[in-house]
PyMOL Python script that loads the backbone (N, CA, C, O; Angstrom):
from pymol import cmd

cmd.read_pdbstr("""\
ATOM      1  N   MET A   1      98.661 113.093  78.681  1.00  0.00           N
ATOM      2  CA  MET A   1      99.404 112.403  77.639  1.00  0.00           C
ATOM      3  C   MET A   1     100.885 112.301  77.982  1.00  0.00           C
ATOM      4  O   MET A   1     101.512 111.267  77.751  1.00  0.00           O
ATOM      5  N   ALA A   2     101.439 113.372  78.532  1.00  0.00           N
ATOM      6  CA  ALA A   2     102.875 113.389  78.807  1.00  0.00           C
ATOM      7  C   ALA A   2     103.265 112.341  79.843  1.00  0.00           C
ATOM      8  O   ALA A   2     104.327 111.727  79.736  1.00  0.00           O
ATOM      9  N   ARG A   3     102.424 112.136  80.831  1.00  0.00           N
ATOM     10  CA  ARG A   3     102.744 111.164  81.883  1.00  0.00           C
ATOM     11  C   ARG A   3     102.964 109.769  81.295  1.00  0.00           C
ATOM     12  O   ARG A   3     103.813 109.021  81.781  1.00  0.00           O
ATOM     13  N   ALA A   4     102.224 109.423  80.277  1.00  0.00           N
ATOM     14  CA  ALA A   4     102.353 108.096  79.670  1.00  0.00           C
ATOM     15  C   ALA A   4     103.709 107.902  79.009  1.00  0.00           C
ATOM     16  O   ALA A   4     104.108 106.766  78.751  1.00  0.00           O
ATOM     17  N   LEU A   5     104.422 108.981  78.732  1.00  0.00           N
ATOM     18  CA  LEU A   5     105.736 108.889  78.095  1.00  0.00           C
ATOM     19  C   LEU A   5     106.852 108.701  79.118  1.00  0.00           C
ATOM     20  O   LEU A   5     108.027 108.668  78.752  1.00  0.00           O
ATOM     21  N   GLY A   6     106.497 108.578  80.390  1.00  0.00           N
ATOM     22  CA  GLY A   6     107.481 108.539  81.458  1.00  0.00           C
ATOM     23  C   GLY A   6     108.217 107.226  81.646  1.00  0.00           C
ATOM     24  O   GLY A   6     109.080 107.136  82.519  1.00  0.00           O
ATOM     25  N   HIS A   7     107.914 106.221  80.874  1.00  0.00           N
ATOM     26  CA  HIS A   7     108.597 104.932  81.011  1.00  0.00           C
ATOM     27  C   HIS A   7     109.270 104.580  79.686  1.00  0.00           C
ATOM     28  O   HIS A   7     108.640 104.659  78.631  1.00  0.00           O
ATOM     29  N   PRO A   8     110.551 104.191  79.734  1.00  0.00           N
ATOM     30  CA  PRO A   8     111.261 103.882  78.480  1.00  0.00           C
ATOM     31  C   PRO A   8     110.610 102.772  77.657  1.00  0.00           C
ATOM     32  O   PRO A   8     110.686 102.794  76.429  1.00  0.00           O
ATOM     33  N   ALA A   9     109.978 101.813  78.307  1.00  0.00           N
ATOM     34  CA  ALA A   9     109.319 100.738  77.550  1.00  0.00           C
ATOM     35  C   ALA A   9     108.171 101.289  76.717  1.00  0.00           C
ATOM     36  O   ALA A   9     107.933 100.816  75.606  1.00  0.00           O
ATOM     37  N   ARG A  10     107.458 102.278  77.235  1.00  0.00           N
ATOM     38  CA  ARG A  10     106.344 102.855  76.471  1.00  0.00           C
ATOM     39  C   ARG A  10     106.862 103.639  75.268  1.00  0.00           C
ATOM     40  O   ARG A  10     106.227 103.648  74.213  1.00  0.00           O
ATOM     41  N   ILE A  11     108.004 104.289  75.420  1.00  0.00           N
ATOM     42  CA  ILE A  11     108.620 104.977  74.274  1.00  0.00           C
ATOM     43  C   ILE A  11     108.997 103.944  73.212  1.00  0.00           C
ATOM     44  O   ILE A  11     108.765 104.159  72.022  1.00  0.00           O
ATOM     45  N   THR A  12     109.571 102.836  73.640  1.00  0.00           N
ATOM     46  CA  THR A  12     109.947 101.766  72.702  1.00  0.00           C
ATOM     47  C   THR A  12     108.718 101.211  71.993  1.00  0.00           C
ATOM     48  O   THR A  12     108.757 100.953  70.790  1.00  0.00           O
ATOM     49  N   ILE A  13     107.640 101.027  72.724  1.00  0.00           N
ATOM     50  CA  ILE A  13     106.395 100.528  72.122  1.00  0.00           C
ATOM     51  C   ILE A  13     105.866 101.527  71.100  1.00  0.00           C
ATOM     52  O   ILE A  13     105.450 101.134  70.010  1.00  0.00           O
ATOM     53  N   LEU A  14     105.877 102.810  71.440  1.00  0.00           N
ATOM     54  CA  LEU A  14     105.412 103.826  70.486  1.00  0.00           C
ATOM     55  C   LEU A  14     106.270 103.836  69.229  1.00  0.00           C
ATOM     56  O   LEU A  14     105.751 103.974  68.121  1.00  0.00           O
ATOM     57  N   ARG A  15     107.566 103.693  69.397  1.00  0.00           N
ATOM     58  CA  ARG A  15     108.453 103.642  68.218  1.00  0.00           C
ATOM     59  C   ARG A  15     108.123 102.440  67.341  1.00  0.00           C
ATOM     60  O   ARG A  15     108.110 102.542  66.114  1.00  0.00           O
ATOM     61  N   ALA A  16     107.858 101.311  67.973  1.00  0.00           N
ATOM     62  CA  ALA A  16     107.504 100.111  67.202  1.00  0.00           C
ATOM     63  C   ALA A  16     106.191 100.321  66.459  1.00  0.00           C
ATOM     64  O   ALA A  16     106.061  99.942  65.295  1.00  0.00           O
ATOM     65  N   LEU A  17     105.216 100.929  67.136  1.00  0.00           N
ATOM     66  CA  LEU A  17     103.911 101.136  66.507  1.00  0.00           C
ATOM     67  C   LEU A  17     103.944 102.240  65.454  1.00  0.00           C
ATOM     68  O   LEU A  17     103.068 102.294  64.592  1.00  0.00           O
ATOM     69  N   ALA A  18     104.934 103.113  65.511  1.00  0.00           N
ATOM     70  CA  ALA A  18     105.070 104.145  64.479  1.00  0.00           C
ATOM     71  C   ALA A  18     105.444 103.515  63.143  1.00  0.00           C
ATOM     72  O   ALA A  18     105.150 104.074  62.086  1.00  0.00           O
ATOM     73  N   GLY A  19     106.088 102.356  63.186  1.00  0.00           N
ATOM     74  CA  GLY A  19     106.485 101.675  61.964  1.00  0.00           C
ATOM     75  C   GLY A  19     105.395 100.801  61.384  1.00  0.00           C
ATOM     76  O   GLY A  19     105.270 100.682  60.166  1.00  0.00           O
ATOM     77  N   GLN A  20     104.601 100.187  62.256  1.00  0.00           N
ATOM     78  CA  GLN A  20     103.533  99.304  61.792  1.00  0.00           C
ATOM     79  C   GLN A  20     102.623  98.946  62.949  1.00  0.00           C
ATOM     80  O   GLN A  20     103.029  99.010  64.110  1.00  0.00           O
ATOM     81  N   ALA A  21     101.407  98.574  62.637  1.00  0.00           N
ATOM     82  CA  ALA A  21     100.470  98.097  63.652  1.00  0.00           C
ATOM     83  C   ALA A  21     100.919  96.720  64.126  1.00  0.00           C
ATOM     84  O   ALA A  21     101.470  95.939  63.350  1.00  0.00           O
ATOM     85  N   CYS A  22     100.685  96.430  65.390  1.00  0.00           N
ATOM     86  CA  CYS A  22     101.117  95.153  65.964  1.00  0.00           C
ATOM     87  C   CYS A  22     100.079  94.633  66.941  1.00  0.00           C
ATOM     88  O   CYS A  22      99.288  95.395  67.497  1.00  0.00           O
ATOM     89  N   VAL A  23     100.095  93.333  67.138  1.00  0.00           N
ATOM     90  CA  VAL A  23      99.339  92.739  68.235  1.00  0.00           C
ATOM     91  C   VAL A  23     100.300  92.593  69.412  1.00  0.00           C
ATOM     92  O   VAL A  23     101.518  92.647  69.236  1.00  0.00           O
ATOM     93  N   CYS A  24      99.761  92.411  70.586  1.00  0.00           N
ATOM     94  CA  CYS A  24     100.564  92.352  71.799  1.00  0.00           C
ATOM     95  C   CYS A  24     101.681  91.307  71.696  1.00  0.00           C
ATOM     96  O   CYS A  24     102.816  91.572  72.093  1.00  0.00           O
ATOM     97  N   GLY A  25     101.368  90.143  71.175  1.00  0.00           N
ATOM     98  CA  GLY A  25     102.361  89.073  71.065  1.00  0.00           C
ATOM     99  C   GLY A  25     103.570  89.467  70.237  1.00  0.00           C
ATOM    100  O   GLY A  25     104.692  89.067  70.548  1.00  0.00           O
ATOM    101  N   GLU A  26     103.357  90.246  69.191  1.00  0.00           N
ATOM    102  CA  GLU A  26     104.480  90.704  68.364  1.00  0.00           C
ATOM    103  C   GLU A  26     105.371  91.652  69.152  1.00  0.00           C
ATOM    104  O   GLU A  26     106.594  91.616  69.021  1.00  0.00           O
ATOM    105  N   LEU A  27     104.759  92.497  69.967  1.00  0.00           N
ATOM    106  CA  LEU A  27     105.542  93.403  70.804  1.00  0.00           C
ATOM    107  C   LEU A  27     106.301  92.630  71.878  1.00  0.00           C
ATOM    108  O   LEU A  27     107.452  92.948  72.180  1.00  0.00           O
ATOM    109  N   VAL A  28     105.660  91.620  72.451  1.00  0.00           N
ATOM    110  CA  VAL A  28     106.325  90.789  73.461  1.00  0.00           C
ATOM    111  C   VAL A  28     107.549  90.117  72.859  1.00  0.00           C
ATOM    112  O   VAL A  28     108.596  90.041  73.503  1.00  0.00           O
ATOM    113  N   ASP A  29     107.427  89.627  71.627  1.00  0.00           N
ATOM    114  CA  ASP A  29     108.557  88.982  70.954  1.00  0.00           C
ATOM    115  C   ASP A  29     109.708  89.954  70.715  1.00  0.00           C
ATOM    116  O   ASP A  29     110.871  89.551  70.695  1.00  0.00           O
ATOM    117  N   ALA A  30     109.385  91.230  70.533  1.00  0.00           N
ATOM    118  CA  ALA A  30     110.405  92.228  70.214  1.00  0.00           C
ATOM    119  C   ALA A  30     111.012  92.889  71.453  1.00  0.00           C
ATOM    120  O   ALA A  30     112.058  93.531  71.366  1.00  0.00           O
ATOM    121  N   LEU A  31     110.362  92.734  72.598  1.00  0.00           N
ATOM    122  CA  LEU A  31     110.813  93.408  73.818  1.00  0.00           C
ATOM    123  C   LEU A  31     111.211  92.395  74.891  1.00  0.00           C
ATOM    124  O   LEU A  31     110.680  91.286  74.933  1.00  0.00           O
ATOM    125  N   PRO A  32     112.141  92.779  75.750  1.00  0.00           N
ATOM    126  CA  PRO A  32     112.527  91.875  76.845  1.00  0.00           C
ATOM    127  C   PRO A  32     111.595  92.017  78.051  1.00  0.00           C
ATOM    128  O   PRO A  32     112.050  92.164  79.185  1.00  0.00           O
ATOM    129  N   LEU A  33     110.290  91.970  77.793  1.00  0.00           N
ATOM    130  CA  LEU A  33     109.296  92.163  78.842  1.00  0.00           C
ATOM    131  C   LEU A  33     108.265  91.045  78.800  1.00  0.00           C
ATOM    132  O   LEU A  33     108.006  90.460  77.748  1.00  0.00           O
ATOM    133  N   ALA A  34     107.690  90.762  79.943  1.00  0.00           N
ATOM    134  CA  ALA A  34     106.630  89.757  80.028  1.00  0.00           C
ATOM    135  C   ALA A  34     105.373  90.259  79.332  1.00  0.00           C
ATOM    136  O   ALA A  34     105.167  91.465  79.189  1.00  0.00           O
ATOM    137  N   GLN A  35     104.540  89.326  78.903  1.00  0.00           N
ATOM    138  CA  GLN A  35     103.301  89.684  78.212  1.00  0.00           C
ATOM    139  C   GLN A  35     102.426  90.577  79.082  1.00  0.00           C
ATOM    140  O   GLN A  35     101.830  91.532  78.585  1.00  0.00           O
ATOM    141  N   SER A  36     102.344  90.278  80.370  1.00  0.00           N
ATOM    142  CA  SER A  36     101.502  91.086  81.259  1.00  0.00           C
ATOM    143  C   SER A  36     102.028  92.515  81.382  1.00  0.00           C
ATOM    144  O   SER A  36     101.246  93.459  81.500  1.00  0.00           O
ATOM    145  N   THR A  37     103.341  92.671  81.354  1.00  0.00           N
ATOM    146  CA  THR A  37     103.946  94.009  81.439  1.00  0.00           C
ATOM    147  C   THR A  37     103.665  94.798  80.169  1.00  0.00           C
ATOM    148  O   THR A  37     103.311  95.975  80.234  1.00  0.00           O
ATOM    149  N   VAL A  38     103.821  94.158  79.018  1.00  0.00           N
ATOM    150  CA  VAL A  38     103.528  94.825  77.745  1.00  0.00           C
ATOM    151  C   VAL A  38     102.052  95.210  77.696  1.00  0.00           C
ATOM    152  O   VAL A  38     101.713  96.308  77.254  1.00  0.00           O
ATOM    153  N   SER A  39     101.182  94.324  78.141  1.00  0.00           N
ATOM    154  CA  SER A  39      99.746  94.628  78.153  1.00  0.00           C
ATOM    155  C   SER A  39      99.439  95.840  79.024  1.00  0.00           C
ATOM    156  O   SER A  39      98.621  96.682  78.653  1.00  0.00           O
ATOM    157  N   GLN A  40     100.090  95.932  80.178  1.00  0.00           N
ATOM    158  CA  GLN A  40      99.872  97.079  81.061  1.00  0.00           C
ATOM    159  C   GLN A  40     100.340  98.372  80.395  1.00  0.00           C
ATOM    160  O   GLN A  40      99.659  99.395  80.474  1.00  0.00           O
ATOM    161  N   HIS A  41     101.497  98.326  79.742  1.00  0.00           N
ATOM    162  CA  HIS A  41     101.996  99.515  79.042  1.00  0.00           C
ATOM    163  C   HIS A  41     101.059  99.903  77.899  1.00  0.00           C
ATOM    164  O   HIS A  41     100.812 101.088  77.677  1.00  0.00           O
ATOM    165  N   LEU A  42     100.543  98.924  77.181  1.00  0.00           N
ATOM    166  CA  LEU A  42      99.589  99.207  76.104  1.00  0.00           C
ATOM    167  C   LEU A  42      98.323  99.852  76.660  1.00  0.00           C
ATOM    168  O   LEU A  42      97.783 100.784  76.064  1.00  0.00           O
ATOM    169  N   ARG A  43      97.859  99.360  77.788  1.00  0.00           N
ATOM    170  CA  ARG A  43      96.665  99.941  78.413  1.00  0.00           C
ATOM    171  C   ARG A  43      96.918 101.405  78.793  1.00  0.00           C
ATOM    172  O   ARG A  43      96.072 102.269  78.559  1.00  0.00           O
ATOM    173  N   THR A  44      98.084 101.673  79.377  1.00  0.00           N
ATOM    174  CA  THR A  44      98.437 103.047  79.760  1.00  0.00           C
ATOM    175  C   THR A  44      98.479 103.954  78.541  1.00  0.00           C
ATOM    176  O   THR A  44      97.951 105.066  78.577  1.00  0.00           O
ATOM    177  N   LEU A  45      99.099 103.494  77.463  1.00  0.00           N
ATOM    178  CA  LEU A  45      99.197 104.293  76.236  1.00  0.00           C
ATOM    179  C   LEU A  45      97.826 104.507  75.600  1.00  0.00           C
ATOM    180  O   LEU A  45      97.539 105.587  75.083  1.00  0.00           O
ATOM    181  N   ARG A  46      96.989 103.485  75.638  1.00  0.00           N
ATOM    182  CA  ARG A  46      95.641 103.609  75.069  1.00  0.00           C
ATOM    183  C   ARG A  46      94.798 104.585  75.889  1.00  0.00           C
ATOM    184  O   ARG A  46      94.109 105.434  75.323  1.00  0.00           O
ATOM    185  N   GLU A  47      94.849 104.473  77.202  1.00  0.00           N
ATOM    186  CA  GLU A  47      94.072 105.369  78.062  1.00  0.00           C
ATOM    187  C   GLU A  47      94.538 106.816  77.952  1.00  0.00           C
ATOM    188  O   GLU A  47      93.745 107.741  78.123  1.00  0.00           O
ATOM    189  N   ALA A  48      95.829 107.012  77.666  1.00  0.00           N
ATOM    190  CA  ALA A  48      96.367 108.364  77.500  1.00  0.00           C
ATOM    191  C   ALA A  48      96.074 108.930  76.114  1.00  0.00           C
ATOM    192  O   ALA A  48      96.264 110.123  75.875  1.00  0.00           O
ATOM    193  N   GLY A  49      95.612 108.079  75.202  1.00  0.00           N
ATOM    194  CA  GLY A  49      95.258 108.539  73.865  1.00  0.00           C
ATOM    195  C   GLY A  49      96.354 108.426  72.827  1.00  0.00           C
ATOM    196  O   GLY A  49      96.192 108.919  71.710  1.00  0.00           O
ATOM    197  N   TRP A  50      97.472 107.787  73.167  1.00  0.00           N
ATOM    198  CA  TRP A  50      98.578 107.663  72.220  1.00  0.00           C
ATOM    199  C   TRP A  50      98.341 106.594  71.162  1.00  0.00           C
ATOM    200  O   TRP A  50      98.823 106.718  70.036  1.00  0.00           O
ATOM    201  N   ILE A  51      97.606 105.551  71.514  1.00  0.00           N
ATOM    202  CA  ILE A  51      97.392 104.444  70.582  1.00  0.00           C
ATOM    203  C   ILE A  51      95.912 104.085  70.529  1.00  0.00           C
ATOM    204  O   ILE A  51      95.121 104.462  71.393  1.00  0.00           O
ATOM    205  N   GLN A  52      95.574 103.347  69.488  1.00  0.00           N
ATOM    206  CA  GLN A  52      94.225 102.812  69.321  1.00  0.00           C
ATOM    207  C   GLN A  52      94.337 101.305  69.192  1.00  0.00           C
ATOM    208  O   GLN A  52      95.345 100.786  68.711  1.00  0.00           O
ATOM    209  N   GLY A  53      93.303 100.610  69.620  1.00  0.00           N
ATOM    210  CA  GLY A  53      93.284  99.163  69.489  1.00  0.00           C
ATOM    211  C   GLY A  53      92.035  98.711  68.756  1.00  0.00           C
ATOM    212  O   GLY A  53      90.930  99.164  69.053  1.00  0.00           O
ATOM    213  N   THR A  54      92.216  97.813  67.797  1.00  0.00           N
ATOM    214  CA  THR A  54      91.106  97.245  67.046  1.00  0.00           C
ATOM    215  C   THR A  54      91.020  95.762  67.379  1.00  0.00           C
ATOM    216  O   THR A  54      91.970  95.012  67.158  1.00  0.00           O
ATOM    217  N   VAL A  55      89.884  95.348  67.909  1.00  0.00           N
ATOM    218  CA  VAL A  55      89.696  93.950  68.300  1.00  0.00           C
ATOM    219  C   VAL A  55      89.441  93.118  67.054  1.00  0.00           C
ATOM    220  O   VAL A  55      88.601  93.453  66.219  1.00  0.00           O
ATOM    221  N   ASP A  56      90.190  92.020  66.952  1.00  0.00           N
ATOM    222  CA  ASP A  56      90.041  91.077  65.846  1.00  0.00           C
ATOM    223  C   ASP A  56      89.995  89.681  66.453  1.00  0.00           C
ATOM    224  O   ASP A  56      91.023  89.020  66.599  1.00  0.00           O
ATOM    225  N   GLY A  57      88.799  89.245  66.801  1.00  0.00           N
ATOM    226  CA  GLY A  57      88.666  87.958  67.487  1.00  0.00           C
ATOM    227  C   GLY A  57      89.291  88.049  68.869  1.00  0.00           C
ATOM    228  O   GLY A  57      88.977  88.960  69.636  1.00  0.00           O
ATOM    229  N   PRO A  58      90.179  87.105  69.194  1.00  0.00           N
ATOM    230  CA  PRO A  58      90.803  87.129  70.519  1.00  0.00           C
ATOM    231  C   PRO A  58      91.982  88.108  70.615  1.00  0.00           C
ATOM    232  O   PRO A  58      92.552  88.299  71.689  1.00  0.00           O
ATOM    233  N   ARG A  59      92.336  88.716  69.499  1.00  0.00           N
ATOM    234  CA  ARG A  59      93.510  89.598  69.475  1.00  0.00           C
ATOM    235  C   ARG A  59      93.092  91.046  69.292  1.00  0.00           C
ATOM    236  O   ARG A  59      92.036  91.346  68.735  1.00  0.00           O
ATOM    237  N   THR A  60      93.945  91.930  69.774  1.00  0.00           N
ATOM    238  CA  THR A  60      93.753  93.359  69.556  1.00  0.00           C
ATOM    239  C   THR A  60      94.966  93.875  68.802  1.00  0.00           C
ATOM    240  O   THR A  60      96.106  93.677  69.223  1.00  0.00           O
ATOM    241  N   CYS A  61      94.710  94.534  67.692  1.00  0.00           N
ATOM    242  CA  CYS A  61      95.775  95.113  66.882  1.00  0.00           C
ATOM    243  C   CYS A  61      95.920  96.577  67.286  1.00  0.00           C
ATOM    244  O   CYS A  61      94.961  97.346  67.225  1.00  0.00           O
ATOM    245  N   TYR A  62      97.127  96.953  67.698  1.00  0.00           N
ATOM    246  CA  TYR A  62      97.385  98.311  68.171  1.00  0.00           C
ATOM    247  C   TYR A  62      98.105  99.119  67.107  1.00  0.00           C
ATOM    248  O   TYR A  62      98.952  98.604  66.377  1.00  0.00           O
ATOM    249  N   CYS A  63      97.750 100.398  67.033  1.00  0.00           N
ATOM    250  CA  CYS A  63      98.431 101.305  66.117  1.00  0.00           C
ATOM    251  C   CYS A  63      98.563 102.670  66.780  1.00  0.00           C
ATOM    252  O   CYS A  63      97.807 103.013  67.689  1.00  0.00           O
ATOM    253  N   LEU A  64      99.519 103.426  66.317  1.00  0.00           N
ATOM    254  CA  LEU A  64      99.751 104.772  66.809  1.00  0.00           C
ATOM    255  C   LEU A  64      98.605 105.671  66.368  1.00  0.00           C
ATOM    256  O   LEU A  64      98.172 105.604  65.217  1.00  0.00           O
ATOM    257  N   ASP A  65      98.115 106.506  67.265  1.00  0.00           N
ATOM    258  CA  ASP A  65      97.087 107.486  66.914  1.00  0.00           C
ATOM    259  C   ASP A  65      97.814 108.722  66.385  1.00  0.00           C
ATOM    260  O   ASP A  65      98.241 109.581  67.156  1.00  0.00           O
ATOM    261  N   VAL A  66      97.944 108.797  65.085  1.00  0.00           N
ATOM    262  CA  VAL A  66      98.726 109.859  64.444  1.00  0.00           C
ATOM    263  C   VAL A  66      98.157 111.238  64.767  1.00  0.00           C
ATOM    264  O   VAL A  66      98.912 112.195  64.936  1.00  0.00           O
ATOM    265  N   GLU A  67      96.864 111.342  64.851  1.00  0.00           N
ATOM    266  CA  GLU A  67      96.251 112.637  65.175  1.00  0.00           C
ATOM    267  C   GLU A  67      96.618 113.071  66.592  1.00  0.00           C
ATOM    268  O   GLU A  67      96.822 114.259  66.839  1.00  0.00           O
ATOM    269  N   ALA A  68      96.702 112.135  67.510  1.00  0.00           N
ATOM    270  CA  ALA A  68      97.118 112.464  68.881  1.00  0.00           C
ATOM    271  C   ALA A  68      98.557 112.964  68.900  1.00  0.00           C
ATOM    272  O   ALA A  68      98.885 113.896  69.634  1.00  0.00           O
ATOM    273  N   VAL A  69      99.408 112.350  68.099  1.00  0.00           N
ATOM    274  CA  VAL A  69     100.803 112.790  68.008  1.00  0.00           C
ATOM    275  C   VAL A  69     100.856 114.219  67.477  1.00  0.00           C
ATOM    276  O   VAL A  69     101.619 115.043  67.982  1.00  0.00           O
ATOM    277  N   ARG A  70     100.059 114.509  66.473  1.00  0.00           N
ATOM    278  CA  ARG A  70     100.019 115.875  65.919  1.00  0.00           C
ATOM    279  C   ARG A  70      99.546 116.887  66.958  1.00  0.00           C
ATOM    280  O   ARG A  70     100.111 117.975  67.070  1.00  0.00           O
ATOM    281  N   ARG A  71      98.516 116.533  67.716  1.00  0.00           N
ATOM    282  CA  ARG A  71      98.007 117.440  68.759  1.00  0.00           C
ATOM    283  C   ARG A  71      99.068 117.700  69.822  1.00  0.00           C
ATOM    284  O   ARG A  71      99.275 118.843  70.230  1.00  0.00           O
ATOM    285  N   PHE A  72      99.739 116.643  70.268  1.00  0.00           N
ATOM    286  CA  PHE A  72     100.766 116.789  71.296  1.00  0.00           C
ATOM    287  C   PHE A  72     101.907 117.659  70.782  1.00  0.00           C
ATOM    288  O   PHE A  72     102.410 118.528  71.493  1.00  0.00           O
ATOM    289  N   ARG A  73     102.302 117.416  69.555  1.00  0.00           N
ATOM    290  CA  ARG A  73     103.383 118.204  68.958  1.00  0.00           C
ATOM    291  C   ARG A  73     102.997 119.679  68.866  1.00  0.00           C
ATOM    292  O   ARG A  73     103.821 120.550  69.145  1.00  0.00           O
ATOM    293  N   SER A  74     101.763 119.965  68.481  1.00  0.00           N
ATOM    294  CA  SER A  74     101.332 121.362  68.351  1.00  0.00           C
ATOM    295  C   SER A  74     101.290 122.056  69.710  1.00  0.00           C
ATOM    296  O   SER A  74     101.459 123.274  69.780  1.00  0.00           O
ATOM    297  N   LEU A  75     101.072 121.315  70.776  1.00  0.00           N
ATOM    298  CA  LEU A  75     101.108 121.890  72.118  1.00  0.00           C
ATOM    299  C   LEU A  75     102.538 122.096  72.608  1.00  0.00           C
ATOM    300  O   LEU A  75     102.840 123.089  73.270  1.00  0.00           O
ATOM    301  N   LEU A  76     103.401 121.162  72.283  1.00  0.00           N
ATOM    302  CA  LEU A  76     104.759 121.175  72.808  1.00  0.00           C
ATOM    303  C   LEU A  76     105.709 122.098  72.048  1.00  0.00           C
ATOM    304  O   LEU A  76     106.548 122.753  72.665  1.00  0.00           O
ATOM    305  N   GLU A  77     105.594 122.161  70.738  1.00  0.00           N
ATOM    306  CA  GLU A  77     106.536 122.942  69.930  1.00  0.00           C
ATOM    307  C   GLU A  77     106.646 124.407  70.344  1.00  0.00           C
ATOM    308  O   GLU A  77     107.765 124.904  70.467  1.00  0.00           O
ATOM    309  N   PRO A  78     105.545 125.124  70.564  1.00  0.00           N
ATOM    310  CA  PRO A  78     105.684 126.528  70.968  1.00  0.00           C
ATOM    311  C   PRO A  78     106.450 126.697  72.283  1.00  0.00           C
ATOM    312  O   PRO A  78     107.225 127.643  72.428  1.00  0.00           O
ATOM    313  N   MET A  79     106.243 125.806  73.221  1.00  0.00           N
ATOM    314  CA  MET A  79     106.972 125.891  74.487  1.00  0.00           C
ATOM    315  C   MET A  79     108.459 125.655  74.281  1.00  0.00           C
ATOM    316  O   MET A  79     109.285 126.378  74.838  1.00  0.00           O
ATOM    317  N   LEU A  80     108.802 124.660  73.493  1.00  0.00           N
ATOM    318  CA  LEU A  80     110.206 124.360  73.253  1.00  0.00           C
ATOM    319  C   LEU A  80     110.907 125.513  72.548  1.00  0.00           C
ATOM    320  O   LEU A  80     112.050 125.835  72.872  1.00  0.00           O
ATOM    321  N   GLU A  81     110.236 126.132  71.594  1.00  0.00           N
ATOM    322  CA  GLU A  81     110.822 127.276  70.899  1.00  0.00           C
ATOM    323  C   GLU A  81     111.050 128.435  71.860  1.00  0.00           C
ATOM    324  O   GLU A  81     112.087 129.095  71.806  1.00  0.00           O
ATOM    325  N   GLU A  82     110.085 128.682  72.735  1.00  0.00           N
ATOM    326  CA  GLU A  82     110.207 129.766  73.706  1.00  0.00           C
ATOM    327  C   GLU A  82     111.337 129.490  74.696  1.00  0.00           C
ATOM    328  O   GLU A  82     112.118 130.387  75.013  1.00  0.00           O
ATOM    329  N   TRP A  83     111.426 128.273  75.175  1.00  0.00           N
ATOM    330  CA  TRP A  83     112.412 127.929  76.190  1.00  0.00           C
ATOM    331  C   TRP A  83     113.823 127.809  75.630  1.00  0.00           C
ATOM    332  O   TRP A  83     114.789 127.907  76.386  1.00  0.00           O
ATOM    333  N   ALA A  84     113.963 127.600  74.340  1.00  0.00           N
ATOM    334  CA  ALA A  84     115.284 127.420  73.742  1.00  0.00           C
ATOM    335  C   ALA A  84     116.180 128.635  73.963  1.00  0.00           C
ATOM    336  O   ALA A  84     117.397 128.485  74.061  1.00  0.00           O
ATOM    337  N   GLY A  85     115.609 129.824  74.045  1.00  0.00           N
ATOM    338  CA  GLY A  85     116.407 131.027  74.240  1.00  0.00           C
ATOM    339  C   GLY A  85     116.396 131.538  75.663  1.00  0.00           C
ATOM    340  O   GLY A  85     116.865 132.646  75.927  1.00  0.00           O
ATOM    341  N   ALA A  86     115.866 130.748  76.588  1.00  0.00           N
ATOM    342  CA  ALA A  86     115.766 131.190  77.981  1.00  0.00           C
ATOM    343  C   ALA A  86     117.145 131.262  78.624  1.00  0.00           C
ATOM    344  O   ALA A  86     118.000 130.415  78.363  1.00  0.00           O
ATOM    345  N   PRO A  87     117.366 132.290  79.478  1.00  0.00           N
ATOM    346  CA  PRO A  87     118.659 132.406  80.156  1.00  0.00           C
ATOM    347  C   PRO A  87     118.832 131.286  81.178  1.00  0.00           C
ATOM    348  O   PRO A  87     117.859 130.765  81.724  1.00  0.00           O
ATOM    349  N   CYS A  88     120.063 130.936  81.417  1.00  0.00           N
ATOM    350  CA  CYS A  88     120.386 129.882  82.372  1.00  0.00           C
ATOM    351  C   CYS A  88     120.727 130.508  83.722  1.00  0.00           C
ATOM    352  O   CYS A  88     121.398 131.539  83.776  1.00  0.00           O
ATOM    353  N   CYS A  89     120.278 129.903  84.788  1.00  0.00           N
ATOM    354  CA  CYS A  89     120.596 130.371  86.146  1.00  0.00           C
ATOM    355  C   CYS A  89     121.901 129.729  86.582  1.00  0.00           C
ATOM    356  O   CYS A  89     121.894 128.637  87.150  1.00  0.00           O
ATOM    357  N   SER A  90     123.011 130.386  86.328  1.00  0.00           N
ATOM    358  CA  SER A  90     124.293 129.837  86.744  1.00  0.00           C
ATOM    359  C   SER A  90     125.222 130.961  87.180  1.00  0.00           C
ATOM    360  O   SER A  90     125.046 132.119  86.802  1.00  0.00           O
ATOM    361  N   GLY A  91     126.185 130.602  87.959  1.00  0.00           N
ATOM    362  CA  GLY A  91     127.175 131.582  88.408  1.00  0.00           C
ATOM    363  C   GLY A  91     126.581 132.602  89.356  1.00  0.00           C
ATOM    364  O   GLY A  91     125.630 132.311  90.081  1.00  0.00           O
ATOM    365  N   ASP A  92     127.150 133.810  89.349  1.00  0.00           N
ATOM    366  CA  ASP A  92     126.731 134.875  90.256  1.00  0.00           C
ATOM    367  C   ASP A  92     125.493 135.617  89.775  1.00  0.00           C
ATOM    368  O   ASP A  92     124.908 136.396  90.527  1.00  0.00           O
ATOM    369  N   SER A  93     125.090 135.388  88.541  1.00  0.00           N
ATOM    370  CA  SER A  93     123.978 136.157  87.981  1.00  0.00           C
ATOM    371  C   SER A  93     122.641 135.810  88.624  1.00  0.00           C
ATOM    372  O   SER A  93     121.726 136.634  88.624  1.00  0.00           O
ATOM    373  N   GLY A  94     122.516 134.606  89.169  1.00  0.00           N
ATOM    374  CA  GLY A  94     121.265 134.203  89.804  1.00  0.00           C
ATOM    375  C   GLY A  94     120.150 134.019  88.799  1.00  0.00           C
ATOM    376  O   GLY A  94     120.369 134.061  87.589  1.00  0.00           O
ATOM    377  N   CYS A  95     118.953 133.815  89.315  1.00  0.00           N
ATOM    378  CA  CYS A  95     117.788 133.609  88.456  1.00  0.00           C
ATOM    379  C   CYS A  95     117.132 134.930  88.112  1.00  0.00           C
ATOM    380  O   CYS A  95     117.157 135.884  88.889  1.00  0.00           O
ATOM    381  N   VAL A  96     116.552 134.959  86.941  1.00  0.00           N
ATOM    382  CA  VAL A  96     115.868 136.166  86.481  1.00  0.00           C
ATOM    383  C   VAL A  96     114.453 136.155  86.992  1.00  0.00           C
ATOM    384  O   VAL A  96     113.691 137.084  86.722  1.00  0.00           O
TER     385      VAL A  96
END
""", "prot")
cmd.dss("prot")
cmd.show_as("cartoon", "prot")
cmd.util.cbc("prot")
cmd.orient("prot")
């Protein structure tokens, strides 16, 4: 899941889908990217489990998978809390 977050366009797409479900064309209109590029990013996000797509005739309506976001957050939060107090390796003290 984390690898899919490695491109700024995918973060932008997730932010857009957090507000409302969209079809690819609506995302293309909102982003400075070609339709094929947006489609590839949507495929990456869908395969990683971040979004779901519902086929409606020739169009697919994409939405954020809220349960996936909750799962990712529950995995990430404990690590972030633990690392927040970690000592920094700087100066003469070296690494612990």
